[in-house]
N, C-alpha and C positions, 0 to 999 in steps of 0.2 A: 647489457641489460640495464633496466631502469629501476630507480627507487620510486615506489608509488605510495602516496599517502592518501588513505580513504577517511572520510569524515562523515559520520552519520548523525541524523537527528535522534533524540532519545526515545526510540520506539523499536521494539523487536520486529515489528512489521515492516520496518525499513532496513534493519540490519540483516535479517535472514535472507531476503532476496539478493542482497549484495554479495553474500558469501560465495555462491558458485562462481561469480565473476572474479572475485579476489582469488579464489582457488585456481582458476584457470591461469590468471597472471602469475601466480606462484609456480604453477607447474611448468610455465614457459621460462622460468629462471629469474623473474622479476623479484625484487626485494619489496615485500608488501608490509606496510605499517597501517594500523587501524586505530582510530579514536572513536569510541562508542560508549554505550551504557556500562557503568561500573560493574554491574552484576554479571555482565556477559564477557568481561575481559578474560577471566580464567578459561572459558570455553573457546574463545577466539585464539588465545595463546596456545591451547592444546591442539589446535588445528595447524599450528606451525607458523602463524603470523606474529609479527611484533604488535603488541596491543597495549593500549592505554585508555584510561577513562577520559571522557569529556569533562569539562568543568562542572563540578557538583552543583553550582548555582543554576545551570541549565536544567539539570534533573529535577530541581525543586519547583520549576515553573510548569505546572500541569495544564493540560488542555481541559477547559471547563466549558466548552461550547455546547456540550449536552444539556447544560442548565438553561440555555437560551430559550425564550418563548417563541421565537419565529426565525426563519432562515437569515434575515438581515442581521438580527442580533447574534446569531451563531457565527456568521461571517465576521462580524466585528470582534467577537471574542477570539476567534482563530487568528485574526490579524494582530490582536493584542498579544496572544501567546507567542507567535513567531517573532514579532518585533522585540518583545521582552527578552526572549532567548538570544536574539541576535546580538545584543549588546555584550553578551558573554561568549557566544560561539565565534565571533569574529576575532577577538584577541586570543581566544583559545586555539584557533587554527594558526594564528600567527606564531604563537609559541611552538606549536607542533612543527611548523615549517622550519623554524630555527633549530629544533632538535634533530629533525630527520634529514634536512637538506634534500627534499624530493625532486625528481625530474618530472613528476606528473601528479596532479591533484584530482581526486574523485570525490565530489561533494554531493551529499544528499540534497534533493530539491527543497526540502523543508528547513534546511539550515540556512536561513536567509543571511545572517551575518557572515557566516563562513563563505557563502557564495560571493558576497561583496569583497571579502578579503582575498579570495582566490582570484577574482577579476583584477584586483589591485596589484596582485603579486608579480604579474608578468610571466608566471609559469604556465606551461600547457595545463589546461584543466577541462574537466568534463562534469556535467551534472548527471546524477543518477536518479531516475524517477521510478519508484516501484508501483506507481499508479499512472493512469492516463493524465498527462499534464493538461492544464486548462488553456490550450492553445486553439486559436480559431482555425477553421478549415472550411473551404467551400463545400456546400451540400451537407454539412454536419450541424445539428442544433447547437446553440450555445451551451457551453459546459456549465453544469450546476444543477438544474431542476430535474434532469433525467427525462427530457422529452424524447420521444421516438423519432427516428429519421422520417421525413415526409418529402416526397418528391413532387415536382411539378410547381406551378405558380403559387398555389396555396401554401405549399411547404416553404417556398422561398420567402413569401410574405410573412408567414408565421415566424420564421427564424429571424428575419430582419427586425421585426418588432421585439421578439424576445431577447435578441442580441443587445438592443439598445437598453432594455430594462435591466437584463441580468449583467452583462458586461459593464454597463454604465454604473451600476451599484457597486460592482467589484472595484472598479477603477477609483470611484469616489472614495471608497474606504481604504484601499491599499496604497494608491500612488503617493499621496502626501507622506504617509509613514515610510514607505520604502525609499522615496527620494531624500527624505530627511536623513535616514540611515546611510544612504549612499554618500551623501555630502559629508556626514559626520565621520563615518568610519574610514572613508578613503582620504580625508583631509581635503576634500573638494576636488580630487583628481578625476573622479568619475562623473560623466554627464548624467543628468536625470533620465529616467525611462519615461516613455510617453504613453504607454498603454500596458494592458495586462500581458499581451504577447511579448513585448520587449522586456518586461520585468522578468519573465521566466526564461527568455532565450538570450541571456548574457554570456553564456559559455559558448566556445567554439563547437562543442559537441554535447548532445543530450542523448543519453541511453535510456530507453523506455522499456520496462519489463512487461511487455505485452505484445500482441501482434494480431493481424487478421487471421481468421474471420471473427475473432472475439471483438477486436477493435474495428471501428469503422475505417474505410479507406480514407487516407489523407495524402493524396498525390501532391498537394501544394505545400506540405510541411518542409520539404527540401532535405538535402543530404545531411544537414547538421542535426537532424532528429532521426535516430535509428531505433526502430522497434525490433527488439531481439528475442521476443517470446517470454513466456513466463519463466521465472527462475525460482522454482519450488525447492526449498531447502528447509531443514530443521536439524537440531542437534542430534548427533548419533545416540541411539538408545535401543535397547532390546524391546521387542514387542511385548506388551504386558501379557502375563500368562492367562488372565481372564478372557482376553480377546479370542484365544483359541477354543474357548468353551462355548462361544456363541453359536447357536444352532440356526438362527434366522439371519436374513440379510440385515446389514447394519445401516442405521441412519445416524450419520454424524451431525451433531448440533454444536455450533461454536459461535462465540461472541467476539467483540473487538479486543485486540491486544492492548489498545490504549483506551482506558476506561471511558464508557459513554452511557452507563446506566441502561444497558440493553438486555438485562437478565430476563425480561419478559419473553424473549424468544425461547429461552430454556424452559420457563414455566409453561408456556403454551405447548411446547413439544412434548414435555413430560406428561401433561395432562391429555393432550390430543392423540398421542400414540400409545397410550397405556392400553394393553390388551390387544394391540395390533400385532401382526406376524413379523415384527422387526425387533432387533436388538438396538436400543437407543443409547448412544454414547454422547453425552453432553460435556462440553469443556468450558471453562471460564479462564482463558489465557491471560486476561489482564492481571490476575494475581501473580502470574509467573513473571510479569514485567517488574514487579517490585515497587510500584509507586504507592503513595499514600492513598490516592484515589482508588487504586486496585484493591485495597483492603476492603472496600465496601462490597466488592464482588466475592470476597473470600468466605463469607458466612454461609457455608453450604447448608447449615442446619435450618436456614431460613426457607429452604425449599420443601421442608416437611418430608414425610416418608416417601421414598421413591417407589414407583411402580415396579413390579417384578421384572419387567423387561428392560429396565433402564439402569444406566450407571452414570454417575456425575463425578467429574474430575476437574481439578484446577488445570492440569495440563497432561496431555498424552500425545505422543508423536502422531500427528494426523496422517502421515503417509501410511503407516501400518493399518490404521483404521480404514482409510480410504481404499486400501487394497481389498477390503471386505465389504465396502459400502455400496448400497443401491442408490442412495440419494444423500447429498449434504445440505443441511440448512444453515445458512450463513447470514450475517448482518450486512453483507455486501462489501466487506473489505476486500481489496484486490488480492491480498495474500491468500486468505482462506478460500475465496471463490475460485481463483485461478489454480490453486493447488488441487482442488477437486476436479476442475475441468481438465487439467493437464493429465489426469488419470482416466479421463472419459467418464467421470461421474457427474450426472446432472445435479442441478442445484435448485433450491428454493431460497430466494433472496428476500430478506425483510429489512430494507434500508432504514436507518435511523437518522443519518445526516452525513456531513462531510462529502466525500466523493461517492457515497454508497448508492445514491439515486442514479448516478451515471453508470455505475457497475451493473445495477439491476436492469437498466435499459438495454445495455449491451448483452446481457444474458438472454433477454427476450428476443432481441434482434437476431441473435445467433441461433435461436431455437434450442438453446442448451439448458433451459430450465424455466422456472416460474417466478414471477414477481408477486409478492404479497405486501400491500401497504401496511405501514405500522398501525394506522388507525383501524385496519381490518384484521389485526392479529388477534385471533381467538383460537382455542384448541381445535374447534371444529373446522375452521377455515384453513388452518395450517395442515391438519390431517388431509383435507381434500387437496391442497396444493401438493403435498408429498405424492399422492397417488397420480396427480397430473404429471408431476416431474418424472415419474418412472418411465413415461413414454418419450422423454426427451434425450435419451442416451445417444441416439444417432448424432444429434447436434453437438452433444458434449464431445463425442469422438472426433467430430470434424474440427472442433476447436483445439483438441489435443494435437491433432495432426498439423494444424497451423502453427502452433507453438513450436513443435519440433522443426518445421520447415524454416522458421525464422533464424535458427542457428544458435540460440541460447547464449551461454557464457562465452563460447568460442567466437561467435560473431561480435560480441561486445569487446572481447580482448583484441580482436583484429582491428576494430575501429579505434581503440585507445592507442594501440601501437602505431597505427597510421597517423594519429594526432601528434604523437611525439616525434615521429620522423619528419612530418611536415614542419613542425615548429623548429626543429634543429636545422 
């Protein structure tokens, strides 16, 4: 059996999807070590893993892209965040390797420095992506703006133009920073990457926590990119007593676990669904993550008196709520959106940024929910979107079946074990 060292970026939305995969490895007899958020270490230890915190200086570098005034500025902010963290997560992983002596590394796609260190280490390693990675693919729009797939010559022409504009902007911002890091952190041993694809495909294997029909077909991605389906997981918890008292279908409303000032979704849902025949359960999970920015989301008194049919929580296990849910309203984060779809619950997606426009586009393409633009977010429009989403349950169930067919944690563990055997 092998010793596995997993390293996550500082976000529960990246840790939680990795847990089922780590659990499968542990069940197969592998010795699993995890470096993650300090506040999640006791929970990970209780699950039977060896756990430790990532460098505290990484945790202090918060994502502030939500303050940007336009997409280009938001991208620049994200690049600054990830490169700043990289200077700490690279040596942090190096120390963990020295402590653990692993046979295999599993590195979060957003831990840029740790990925460089893993590539330099000579050890078998894989990237774990809880969201669709920004890789190019024939017949697929360029990743970022959330364009709908378009077939035929007009679609190919649109995608070609958009790809030059979108990917060109990404590469102009990212490549100088990432290549500077690669040279610095590897002591000049690693060659520069030449494009966005090569930046993210440095590992021999990438495990992606999604699958068709939610994800678009990518026959040209190759065997080194494995889509294994949604890995929905949350900390063990008893269902809240108040949930059993709900007499109407539940509408789950949730915002990002990495703060992005998206409380407007909760405000619109509370106002728009007041008096409707639903029980509205709204959550603000960024407060659970424990960052300073999350404290801004913690002031529940700022939402005023709640409607009689609503409940507002910092955190509640989404799984038990989704078992009773008719629709989930999300910000378009892959974790929350796929968790709903994996239970066959249709969604209303209100994307604010990051990869959320792409998630929303996939929801619409799979006919598993409704997209509502941030600029169109009003109580009345959100209410109408919920009623439209109620008719999308067949599409959500098709997505759930696709996730199951992809193999999940077992398929991911098979691929990792194959990687170690090949390297040996």
